[in-house]
N, C-alpha and C positions, 0 to 999 in steps of 0.2 A: 503493500498499500506505499509506503513511504517512497519507493522509488517511481510510482504512478503519479503519485503529488509534486516529485522534483521534474518529471518530465512535464506536465500540465503546466506547472510554473515558468519551467522552461520556455516551454510553446508560445504559453502566454505573454510572455517578456521579447520574447522574436517576433511575435507580430506587434506589439507595440510599440517597439522601436521602428520597426518596419512602415507602420502607418505614421508615426510623427515624422520621418523622414521625408514621406511622400507628402505632407501637408506644409512644407517650405515654398513658399512663394517664390515667386520672379523677384519680387522687390526686396526680400530677403536677402536673396544669393545676389542681387545689385549691391545692397548694405554689405555683406561680409566683402564681397570683391573690392568697392571702395576704402573698407577696414583696410583689407591688405595692402593695396594701394596705396594707403597714406602711412602703412607701417614701413612697407620698402621705402617709399620717399624719405623715411625718416632714418634707414640706413644710408641709403643715396649721399642723402644730404651728413650724415655723422662724418662717411668718410675724405678724410683730405684729399685734393687734385692729387698728390703724387701719390695715394694708396689706390690709385685704379689700376696701377699696372703693377699693385705687386702682390705675389705669388709665393703663398708659403713654401714649396718646395719647388723644385722646376716641373715636376710632371704634373700638377698642379694647376688649374684655371688663375688666370689673376681673378683680382676682385672683378674688374668690370667685365672679364669673360665670363664669372658666374651670375652675374644680372642681367647680361645679353642672352646666355641661356634660357634664364627664367624665363624671360621674353619673347625669346624663340617661341618656347612651349607654353604660353600664352595663346600667343597665337594658335599654334597645332590645337591644341585641344579645344578652343574654342569653335575654330574652323569646323573642324571633326563634328562636334555634336551639332554647331547651327548650321553646316552646311554651306555658309560663305567663303567667298573666295579667299583664300589666304592673300593678304596686299602686299605681303614678301613674295609672293611667289616661291620659289625654290631658294631664295636668297636667305641666308643665315646673318643675323644682324652679329651672331658673335663673332663670325669671319667675313665681314663689312661695314662694321662701324669702330668707327677710330674710337679708341678706348680712353676717352678721356670722360671728364667729371659730367662736364655739360653733353655732349652727345649720349652717354650713355642714361643719363636720367632722363633726356626727350626720350630714346629708345624705348624703356622700360616703363615709362608712364603713358605714351602712346600703346603699348600694347595691354596696360591695364583698361585703356580707355576702350579699346576694339571688343576684348572681351564684354565690360560691363554693358559696351550699345549691342552686344549681342544676345546679351540674357533678355531683354523684357519680349523679343519677337519670339519665344519657345512658347509654346504651349505645353500646358499637361501632358498632353497625348503624346507629342514628340519628345519630352522628357522621360516618356518610359520605352519609347522608340528603342531597339537594341543592336548594337555596334558589334559584330564578331572582332574579335581581339585574339589572335591566335587559334587555339582550338575552342573559347569561350565566347558567349553572347552576355556582354553587360550594357545599361540601359545606360541611355545619354546622361542621365541624371545622375551617373556613377563614374562615366567616364569625365565629365564637369568636375565634380568632386575627386578624381584624380591629381588633376588641373590644379586644382586648388591646394591638394596635399603635396603638389612637384614644386610649386613656387614658394611654399611654405618650408619646405626642404631646403631648397636653395638658398633664402633669406635666413634662416638658422645656420646655414654652415657659414655664410657672410660674419657673424657672430666672433667668430675664430679670426678671419682676417683684420677686422677692427681691434679684439685684442691684441694682437699680434702688433698692430702700428700703435698701441698705447690708445685706443679709442674706446670709451667706454658705450659699449651700447644701447641704441633708444631703450626705452621702459616698452615692457611688453604691453601690447595693444590688444587683450584678449577681447574687449567689450567697445 
């Protein structure tokens, strides 16, 4: 009986979590991406001009490279989900944008603006559509969530770059 109760509790929890996730509105997603944009901008502003070419080790990306890679994939994930044409074409910001503070900030902020402008046009039905990735199918909502996770990951890596340059990272902007 205890195992059955545990199973039903687990199933109810999974159902509740799935239901809550499905109720996130486009306005809420836009607000989260806007918060992420502001947080990333704080990182970009915190790094001194001479830190944009900084690499913790020779085989790692520079600070600018990290942020431009983040921007490349902001376009990639949002185009994949929205069906919009990538304005970069097959170009990579990481390989084409001059790794200066001004150029990097502009490119990264433009990528966030692109994502933020793509979200309102997505209907709930479109967000539930699936995309095949490898051997599995994932909802467009989940793919967009993976894009959010990706930019968070690279912003987190940038914390180390700032610390190594003697800069205190921005205060977390969780809400």
